C-alpha positions, -999 to +999 in steps of 0.1 A: -661-321+802-625-332+804-610-335+838-577-316+838-570-319+875-544-348+869-525-325+845-526-296+870-512-319+897-484-329+873-476-293+866-472-286+903-449-316+906-428-304+876-425-268+886-428-267+924-446-243+948-460-211+935-452-218+898-487-229+887-514-202+889-551-212+886-568-182+903-592-161+882-571-129+884-539-145+872-557-163+844-574-131+834-542-111+834-522-136+813-550-137+787-545-100+779-520-079+761-516-042+754-545-041+730-568-071+734-581-100+755-580-137+746-597-166+762-588-175+798-564-205+800-567-234+824-536-222+842-505-201+840-473-220+844-439-205+852-412-232+847-379-225+866-357-248+845-354-261+810-362-296+823-394-284+838-403-266+806-399-298+786-420-317+811-448-292+810-450-290+772-449-328+768-476-334+794-499-306+782-498-316+746-502-353+754-535-343+771-546-322+741-539-289+759-525-260+738-495-241+751-490-203+745-455-191+753-452-156+768-421-135+773-423-099+787-459-096+775-456-063+757-475-074+726-500-056+704-506-085+680-523-113+701-489-130+701-495-151+731-533-147+737-550-181+741-573-190+712-588-219+732-597-224+769-580-258+769-547-240+772-517-231+794-499-198+792-462-204+798-447-174+816-411-179+807-397-151+828-385-177+854-360-189+828-338-158+833-303-170+840-272-158+821-254-191+816-221-183+799-202-150+791-173-160+768-153-128+763-126-146+744-148-162+718-173-133+719-206-150+727-231-152+755-256-179+763-288-170+782-321-186+791-348-172+770-366-154+798-337-131+805-345-094+797-324-073+775-318-049+804-305-076+826-282-089+799-269-054+792-261-048+829-242-082+830-222-074+799-214-038+806-185-045+830-169-067+803-172-039+778-193-061+755-228-062+740-246-080+712-247-061+678-284-058+684-288-051+721-324-046+728-357-028+721-370+003+739-391-021+760-359-040+772-367-035+808-396-060+803-390-076+769-373-110+771-347-122+747-367-152+737-398-132+732-380-107+710-365-134+689-399-151+685-416-118+675-388-099+659-380-064+671-359-034+663-342-006+682-307-005+696-282-012+668-309-018+643-299+010+619-265-006+616-272-044+617-310-049+613-336-066+636-331-087+667-323-121+651-291-109+634-271-114+667-284-150+673-259-178+666-276-207+683-308-218+700-322-246+721-359-250+713-385-272+730-407-290+705-442-303+711-431-337+723-408-322+749-376-329+730-350-302+726-337-291+692-303-274+692-292-252+663-258-239+652-224-253+659-235-263+694-257-290+680-229-316+681-216-330+714-189-310+731-189-284+703-190-247+714-221-227+702-199-201+686-211-202+650-245-201+633-239-210+597-227-246+599-249-261+571-285-251+565-295-223+588-319-240+612-316-211+637-333-188+612-363-211+610-371-205+647-366-167+647-396-144+641-418-175+641-442-160+667-436-190+689-455-212+664-428-238+658-413-243+692-405-227+725-371-210+729-353-222+761-318-210+756-302-184+732-266-178+722-258-143+710-227-130+692-209-102+710-190-071+700-168-046+718-189-018+734-179+016+718-165+042+743-180+073+728-215+081+717-234+112+704-269+119+692-280+144+666-316+157+661-331+174+631-364+191+623-382+185+590-412+202+575-425+172+555-424+134+554-404+132+522-375+152+536-377+132+568-375+098+550-347+110+527-326+121+556-332+088+574-322+068+543-290+088+540-281+081+576-290+044+574-271+038+541-239+054+556-235+026+582-224+052+607-256+052+628-266+027+655-301+040+656-321+063+633-356+070+645-382+097+641-416+110+654-442+134+642-456+162+663-487+144+674-469+114+687-445+137+705-474+155+721-491+123+732-458+109+746-446+140+765-469+138+795-471+165+821-441+182+836-426+163+865-396+180+881-386+150+901-385+127+870-368+154+849-341+158+875-336+120+876-333+121+838-306+149+840-286+128+864-287+098+841-276+120+812-247+133+833-236+098+842-236+088+806-209+113+797-173+102+790-161+121+821-173+146+848-169+177+825-186+160+795-214+148+818-219+183+831-221+198+796-247+172+786-268+181+816-266+218+809-275+214+772-305+192+781-317+216+808-315+245+784-334+227+757-362+218+781-394+201+770-401+226+741-372+217+719-395+205+691-425+226+696-444+233+663-421+210+642-440+185+620-412+158+621-381+152+641-353+127+633-329+114+658-296+097+650-271+080+673-235+073+663-207+057+682-169+052+680-140+040+701-124+074+704-135+111+702-116+117+670-136+090+651-168+101+667-162+136+656-157+123+621-189+103+622-209+133+634-194+156+607-202+131+580-238+125+592-244+163+594-231+167+559-257+141+547-287+152+567-284+190+566-297+194+530-330+180+542-336+196+576-325+219+604-305+207+634-321+211+668-313+202+704-304+166+707-326+161+737-343+128+726-313+107+716-293+119+746-321+109+770-327+076+752-290+065+753-286+077+790-314+054+801-321+029+772-343+006+792-365+029+814-396+017+834-423+012+808-459+022+809-483+004+785-505+035+782-498+071+772-487+094+800-522+110+800-538+076+806-551+070+771-550+035+757-526+030+727-521+007+698-491+007+676-490-010+642-462-010+617-449-019+582-413-023+570-410-010+534-382+001+511-372+038+516-385+045+481-421+034+492-423+054+524-437+086+510-464+069+490-474+047+520-476+078+543-498+096+517-523+068+515-523+063+552-530+100+558-558+098+532-574+071+554-570+093+585-585+122+566-615+102+556-622+094+592-612+127+606-645+138+620-655+105+635-620+101+650-624+134+667-659+125+679-646+093+694-615+110+710-591+090+689-557+105+679-531+091+655-494+098+656-464+083+638-430+070+645-404+058+621-371+039+623-345+024+599-339-013+600-305-021+584-296-002+553-327-012+533-358-008+554-380+019+568-401+009+597-433+030+595-455+030+626-489+046+631-498+048+668-535+051+679-544+069+712-579+069+725-598+075+758-610+042+772-613+022+804-582+003+816-580-035+817-562-055+844-532-057+821-528-019+820-530-015+857-505-043+865-480-035+838-477+003+845-453+016+872-473+028+902-459+064+901-468+067+864-503+051+870-510+076+898-505+105+874-527+092+847-564+101+841-590+075+841-617+072+814-650+055+811-654+026+786-654+038+750-666+009+729-673+030+698-638+044+699-623+010+704-643-004+674-632+026+653-595+020+661-599-016+649-616-005+617-590+021+608-562-003+618-576-030+595-577-006+566-541+006+573-529-030+573-545-036+539-528-005+526-495-018+540-499-051+523-507-034+490-474-015+493-454-047+498-448-044+535-430-069+557-437-070+595-420-079+627-441-091+656-465-109+633-483-127+661-519-134+650-524-100+634-506-095+601-513-114+568-481-134+567-496-163+547-516-143+522-505-150+486-472-164+498-452-185+473-469-219+472-436-239+476-426-218+507-461-222+521-460-260+516-426-262+533-438-241+563-469-264+568-447-295+565-423-281+591-452-272+614-466-307+611-432-322+619-424-301+651-460-298+663-482-326+648-513-317+668-510-279+661-510-271+698-480-248+701-494-213+700-522-222+676-532-193+654-497-177+654-485-167+619-520-174+607-515-212+608-546-232+612-557-243+647-557-268+662-547-301+645-524-309+616-519-284+588-535-290+555 
């Protein structure tokens, strides 16, 4: 057996006290994600500087030890789970500094472990934000992790997924060198522009961390709108729901367009909690444009209560923004004109709460304590109805056994830019918790959750149905964010593109030890 103690000693020297964890619990926790468990690494390392990160990566790979970069950790796709025990998990949350806010030239540079919530709080006093400004999980999701995996939420209906705001990167390669992309790649040049020559920045976005480890990120900024309003609509069938979402997305007037079905809403609602509801009301009130507007928002939300969508098959929620109330009113009027032929307007509880507190404390289980797994596909709007019909056929085929194993399936949807429908089945099932679920759920939420005995048959059923759904998604021409090690990215891909990807992987990671298995690339060793 290889003696890794000299490497561990070097890691301590590079990173300092408390930054290298070798105890069993830490190694177990960092080998888990929301859904699955990987192999235990040799150690978990939390570099506190870019220099330390380069030293750790170079030393590990020189010893034949794989490195698995981890951001906020909220993954369902084995994104950072070790595939070998000769491995380090790199907890990049120690690289969390905001380095430059340039309000004149409209860009911000951050270390990759900074969360979206922290960035939003820092930019808010300046009246700025990136065009894409975070996922729902932004209280935990790091900017580097989101760019590696790809994600969508705030701003996505208008501009697309997370990487659209990126104008430059600093990426640590397998030999410990740093690759800089964009206009900042030349000495004393500002990192203000992405498209100076071939777009190297794009190569390292949505790569699942397979090509290099993001150390610093520069994001484009925009002025933060002063006024915001949400609209909510009820729909009786999926076709009407998708048609309305497509209309809202194509208009360019919406920052977010998202939807849920009745089952997902039921699983997500949880039990009534007056203290938490009151806190939500206060957040809604503070999000108003003034005291009177805030009070009106609180009153409307209180009157709508928790039963605003009871008995409705699908609800769509749209958020629009403007710099003044007159323009906002025009946006709202135009969106209503487009959406009303398909559905019925209801209380705008969901978008109001979401925008009042966009990055809330996040649990990684359902409020009732059930385990959950989300999968997704991004398809053209014209394909959504057919994909849903085939997916529902799968659910119908397994209906009895799903019920017997206490597995429920709900759906959420969102628009990504003006061309894509994000279609997301979500599995809920009774099962025992892992260490990850306990440590990643806020204590007050955890205390309110039920506990369940192990349910291996339910777990296996979820995996079987998930695999069938992914096959159906592939057959319908789906693309995916958060590819990790779960989606069939390489299957039947254009041979020339595939050859280029393998060549690039060999160049930046000759031994195949940066997140081996990500994107489906062979592990370990050079690519074929």
